[in-house]
C-alpha positions in Angstrom: -38.7 -9.2 -13.0 -35.2 -10.2 -14.1 -32.2 -8.5 -12.4 -28.5 -8.4 -13.2 -26.2 -10.9 -11.4 -23.9 -8.4 -9.6 -25.7 -5.2 -8.9 -29.2 -6.4 -8.9 -30.3 -3.9 -11.6 -33.8 -4.6 -12.9 -33.8 -5.3 -16.6 -36.5 -3.9 -19.0 -39.1 -6.4 -20.1 -40.1 -6.6 -23.7 -43.7 -5.5 -23.2 -43.2 -3.4 -20.1 -45.0 -0.1 -19.7 -43.3 3.0 -18.2 -39.9 1.7 -19.1 -38.3 5.0 -18.2 -38.9 4.2 -14.5 -36.9 1.0 -14.7 -34.2 2.7 -16.8 -33.9 5.7 -14.5 -33.8 3.5 -11.4 -31.0 1.5 -13.0 -29.0 4.6 -13.9 -29.4 5.9 -10.4 -28.1 2.7 -8.9 -25.1 2.7 -11.3 -24.4 6.3 -10.5 -24.3 5.6 -6.8 -22.1 2.5 -7.1 -19.7 3.7 -9.9 -18.9 6.7 -7.8 -16.6 4.1 -6.1 -16.7 6.0 -2.8 -18.6 5.1 0.3 -18.9 7.8 2.9 -18.4 5.4 5.8 -18.5 1.8 6.8 -19.0 2.2 10.6 -22.4 3.9 10.7 -25.3 1.7 12.1 -28.1 4.3 12.1 -29.3 5.8 8.8 -28.3 9.5 8.5 -31.2 11.9 9.1 -30.6 14.1 6.0 -28.9 12.2 3.3 -28.2 13.6 -0.1 -29.3 11.8 -3.2 -26.7 9.3 -4.2 -25.0 9.0 -0.8 -23.4 5.6 -0.5 -22.5 3.7 2.6 -21.3 0.3 3.7 -23.8 -0.7 6.4 -22.2 -1.0 9.9 -22.0 -4.3 11.9 -25.2 -3.6 14.1 -27.6 -1.6 11.9 -30.9 -0.1 13.1 -33.9 1.5 11.6 -34.3 1.3 7.9 -30.9 -0.5 7.7 -31.9 -3.3 10.1 -30.7 -6.7 8.9 -28.5 -5.2 6.2 -25.1 -5.4 7.9 -22.2 -5.1 5.4 -24.5 -4.4 2.5 -24.0 -1.4 0.3 -26.8 1.2 0.7 -27.4 4.4 -1.2 -30.1 7.0 -1.0 -32.6 7.7 -3.9 -35.7 9.1 -2.2 -35.5 6.0 0.0 -32.6 3.8 1.0 -31.7 1.2 -1.6 -29.5 -1.8 -0.9 -27.0 -3.7 -2.9 -25.7 -7.1 -1.7 -21.9 -7.1 -2.3 -20.2 -9.7 -4.3 -16.7 -11.0 -3.6 -14.2 -8.6 -5.2 -16.2 -5.4 -5.0 -13.7 -2.6 -4.1 -14.6 0.8 -2.7 -12.9 3.9 -1.3 -14.1 4.8 2.2 -14.0 8.5 2.7 -13.8 8.8 6.5 -10.9 6.4 6.7 -8.8 7.2 3.6 -8.8 3.5 2.9 -9.8 1.2 0.0 -11.8 -1.8 1.1 -12.5 -5.0 -0.8 -15.3 -7.4 0.0 -13.9 -11.0 0.3 -17.2 -12.8 0.4 -17.8 -12.5 4.1 -16.4 -9.2 5.3 -14.8 -5.9 4.1 -11.0 -6.1 4.2 -8.8 -3.0 4.3 -6.6 -2.6 1.2 -4.5 0.4 0.3 -4.1 3.4 2.6 -3.4 6.6 0.6 -1.6 9.5 2.3 -0.2 12.7 1.0 -0.6 14.5 -2.3 1.8 13.9 -5.2 3.0 16.8 -7.2 4.8 17.0 -10.6 8.2 15.4 -10.3 7.3 13.2 -7.4 6.5 9.5 -7.2 4.4 7.3 -5.0 5.9 4.8 -2.6 3.9 1.8 -1.1 5.1 0.7 2.3 2.8 -2.3 2.7 -0.2 -0.3 3.9 0.0 3.1 2.4 0.9 4.9 -0.8 2.7 8.1 0.0 4.0 10.9 -2.2 7.8 11.1 -2.2 10.7 12.7 -4.0 12.1 10.5 -6.7 15.6 11.6 -5.6 14.8 10.2 -2.2 14.9 6.7 -3.7 18.8 7.1 -3.9 20.9 5.8 -1.0 23.7 8.3 -0.4 25.7 5.7 1.5 28.1 3.7 -0.8 28.5 0.0 0.0 25.9 0.1 2.7 25.4 -3.7 2.4 29.2 -4.3 2.8 29.4 -6.3 -0.4 32.6 -4.6 -1.7 35.8 -5.4 0.2 38.6 -4.6 -2.3 41.4 -4.2 0.3 40.8 -7.3 2.3 38.5 -9.6 0.3 36.9 -11.0 3.5 40.2 -11.4 5.4 40.3 -10.3 9.0 42.0 -6.9 9.5 43.7 -6.2 12.8 43.0 -2.5 13.7 45.6 -0.9 15.9 45.4 2.7 14.6 42.7 5.2 13.7 41.3 5.8 10.2 41.9 2.3 8.7 39.6 1.3 5.8 37.7 -1.9 6.3 35.1 -2.8 3.7 35.0 -0.2 1.0 34.1 3.4 2.2 33.9 2.3 5.8 36.5 3.7 8.2 37.5 2.0 11.5 37.7 4.7 14.1 39.9 4.0 17.1 41.5 5.9 20.0 42.9 4.4 23.2 44.4 1.1 24.2 41.5 -1.0 22.9 42.1 -3.1 19.8 39.8 -5.0 17.5 39.6 -6.9 14.2 37.3 -5.8 11.4 36.1 -8.3 8.8 33.5 -8.7 6.0 31.5 -11.7 7.0 28.7 -13.7 5.4 26.4 -13.4 8.5 23.6 -11.0 7.6 19.8 -10.5 8.0 17.3 -11.7 5.5 17.7 -9.9 2.2 21.5 -9.2 2.7 24.6 -11.3 2.0 27.4 -9.6 4.0 27.9 -7.5 7.1 30.9 -5.7 8.7 32.0 -7.3 12.0 34.1 -5.8 14.8 35.6 -8.1 17.4 37.4 -6.8 20.4 40.9 -8.3 20.8 42.3 -6.0 23.5 39.7 -4.8 26.0 39.6 -1.4 27.6 37.0 -1.6 30.4 37.6 2.0 31.6 37.8 4.4 28.7 40.0 7.4 28.7 38.2 10.8 28.1 39.3 10.9 24.5 39.0 7.2 23.7 36.5 5.8 21.2 35.6 2.9 18.9 33.3 3.7 16.0 32.3 2.8 12.4 32.3 5.8 10.0 31.5 6.7 6.4 32.3 10.1 5.0 29.8 11.0 2.3 31.3 13.2 -0.5 29.8 16.7 -0.4 28.7 16.5 -4.1 26.5 13.5 -3.1 24.5 15.4 -0.4 24.4 18.9 -2.0 20.6 18.6 -2.4 20.2 18.1 1.3 20.9 21.9 1.6 22.5 21.4 5.0 23.4 24.6 6.8 20.5 26.5 5.2 16.9 27.2 6.1 15.9 24.7 3.4 17.8 21.8 5.0 16.1 18.5 4.1 14.9 16.0 6.7 17.1 12.9 6.8 16.1 9.3 7.1 18.8 6.8 8.3 18.3 3.1 8.8 20.4 0.0 9.2 20.6 -3.5 10.7 22.8 -4.3 13.7 23.8 -7.4 15.7 26.0 -7.5 18.8 27.1 -9.9 21.5 26.6 -7.1 24.0 23.0 -6.0 24.3 22.7 -2.4 25.4 22.6 1.2 24.2 24.6 2.5 21.2 24.5 5.7 19.2 24.2 7.1 15.7 26.0 10.4 15.1 25.9 12.7 12.1 28.6 15.3 11.7 29.8 17.9 9.2 33.0 18.0 7.2 36.5 17.2 8.5 36.2 20.0 11.1 33.3 18.1 12.8 32.0 21.1 14.7 28.3 20.2 14.1 26.7 17.0 15.3 23.4 15.2 16.0 23.4 12.2 18.4 20.6 9.7 18.5 20.8 6.6 20.7 19.3 3.1 20.0 18.9 0.1 22.2 19.8 -3.5 21.2 17.5 -5.5 23.3 18.6 -9.0 22.4 22.2 -10.2 22.1 23.4 -11.9 19.0 20.1 -11.2 17.2 19.7 -9.0 14.1 17.8 -5.9 14.8 16.5 -3.1 12.5 17.1 0.5 13.5 15.7 3.7 11.8 15.8 7.4 12.5 14.1 10.5 11.0 16.3 13.5 11.6 15.6 17.2 10.8 18.3 18.8 8.6 20.8 21.2 10.2 20.1 24.8 9.4 23.5 26.0 10.7 27.2 25.2 10.3 29.3 24.7 7.2 28.5 21.6 5.1 30.8 21.3 2.0 29.2 20.5 -1.3 32.4 19.6 -3.2 34.7 16.6 -3.3 35.5 16.8 0.4 33.6 15.1 3.1 30.1 16.7 3.1 28.5 14.5 5.8 29.9 12.0 8.3 28.0 9.1 9.6 29.2 7.4 12.8 27.9 4.3 14.6 29.6 4.6 17.9 30.4 1.4 20.0 32.3 3.1 22.8 33.4 6.7 23.6 35.0 8.6 26.5 33.6 11.7 28.1 35.2 14.1 25.6 32.9 12.8 22.9 29.8 12.4 25.1 26.8 14.7 25.2 23.8 15.0 27.5 21.7 16.2 24.6 20.2 13.8 22.1 17.8 14.5 19.2 19.1 18.0 18.5 21.9 19.6 16.5 24.8 20.9 18.5 27.8 23.2 17.8 30.5 20.6 18.6 31.4 17.0 17.6 29.9 14.3 19.7 29.6 10.5 19.4 27.3 9.2 22.1 26.1 9.7 25.7 27.3 8.6 29.1 24.5 6.0 29.2 25.8 4.1 26.1 27.5 0.7 26.3 31.2 0.1 26.0 31.8 -2.7 23.4 35.4 -2.7 24.4 34.8 -3.7 28.0 35.5 -7.4 27.4 37.6 -9.4 24.9 35.5 -11.2 22.4 32.7 -8.7 22.3 31.5 -8.1 18.8 29.3 -5.8 16.7 28.0 -6.2 13.2 26.2 -3.8 10.8 24.8 -3.9 7.3 22.0 -2.3 5.2 23.0 1.2 6.0 21.0 3.9 4.2 21.0 7.7 4.2 18.5 9.6 2.2 16.6 12.9 2.2 12.9 13.0 3.1 10.8 11.4 5.8 9.7 8.1 4.3 11.6 4.9 5.2 11.9 3.1 1.9 12.9 -0.6 1.4 16.6 -1.2 1.0 17.1 -1.8 -2.7 20.7 -3.0 -3.5 22.4 -1.6 -6.5 23.8 -3.9 -9.2 27.2 -5.3 -8.0 29.0 -3.6 -10.9 27.4 -0.2 -10.2 28.3 -0.5 -6.5 31.9 -1.4 -7.4 32.3 1.5 -9.7 31.0 3.9 -7.0 33.6 2.4 -4.6 36.4 2.7 -7.3 35.9 6.5 -7.4 37.8 6.4 -4.0 39.9 3.3 -4.2 40.9 1.0 -7.0 43.3 -2.0 -7.3 44.8 -3.7 -10.3 44.2 -7.1 -8.7 41.2 -9.1 -10.0 38.1 -9.2 -7.8 38.5 -11.6 -4.9 42.3 -11.2 -4.7 43.6 -9.2 -1.7 46.3 -6.7 -2.7 49.8 -7.6 -1.5 53.4 -6.6 -2.1 55.7 -9.0 -4.1 52.8 -11.2 -4.9 54.1 -12.2 -8.3 51.9 -12.1 -11.4 49.0 -14.2 -10.1 45.8 -12.2 -10.3 47.6 -9.2 -11.7 46.9 -7.3 -14.8 49.4 -7.7 -17.6 50.0 -4.7 -19.8 50.4 -5.4 -23.5 51.7 -2.8 -25.9 49.1 -2.3 -28.6 51.7 -1.3 -31.2 53.7 -4.6 -31.3 51.5 -6.7 -29.0 54.3 -7.6 -26.7 54.6 -7.4 -22.9 56.3 -4.3 -21.7 58.4 -5.9 -19.1 59.9 -2.7 -17.7 56.5 -1.2 -17.0 54.9 -4.3 -15.7 57.5 -4.4 -12.8 56.1 -1.1 -11.6 52.4 -1.7 -12.3 51.7 -5.4 -11.7 50.1 -6.0 -8.3 50.0 -2.2 -7.7 47.2 -0.5 -6.0 46.4 3.1 -5.7 44.1 5.1 -3.5 42.5 8.5 -4.0 
């Protein structure tokens, strides 16, 4: 009898009697296989009470009626019927929630599917699993998380001697105490990124005062985190991740706070195990169901990466929301202990949900426009704003009525910068 190449289905002969037996057997074989779902691939002993059509991938050490059929497909049709798998056959395995493909010698795990998608959701593949996620969760609420935009300094080193100075766009240098440092956009970054923000200690403070600190902060506009529903019983889970590199291996902290009042906070520590090596850090944090979280143009959420802090801003509690503003714990390192210590960060992302998505950079123009909502200059990109810089890199204003330069206005507007 002649059989098909792939599934071994017997073909009907021209003069064959009882053709219905051959046809029905073929249809049963197709029905079992095209179900595309094997109940298991780890069973070695044939089940005692199988249902008609049950399909399995025979385990590695088969016994009984399955002896000698390891890795074969087997289905039940009054008796056990076997199919020798060909390379490329793909099946869902019920008891593992995995798709397996036969590569010619063994069954290889493919896609792991978890969760159930509902209307309005998408599926995210993290390398091993497709998981249902909110489409809105694909948006990073941090602006300039990859430190590409540096309108104020354009890569020049900034000496920080007071609190609240902007470094790369949207990122505040936080400082209290006698310690001093420089902040600079640099081209040293992990794979997939171009820039990072680097702090370098220039005046050390080995023994911090109670109210002293050194931190990196971004204040997220309340409008941009309104859907987090912070301060309510529906508060969304928050995923935060980033890359860091420091000359001082040790323990540092992430802190989330509310509004300018900063009377709600969540502190989570992370350990940098190897000095001068890029390290990935991620957190999954439950949303805060208490406190006031603005949903307007003011600061709705504050993100801190704390490099040093005195006892006033230290907490003994991590991994929980608290009714006060804290930066780190007493076990955290002090980046300001020694001159020359440095700390770098990039790839910062804050999003609702529980799935850590890959960092996908926005188009440069889009990121720049987001930054320009808060700060804009009339100098061309790449030119650091400065007073009395002449007309180089400035925008000339031409009157559209007579197409002449309005000299009086240009003296006030050329090389100007404004900040909202």
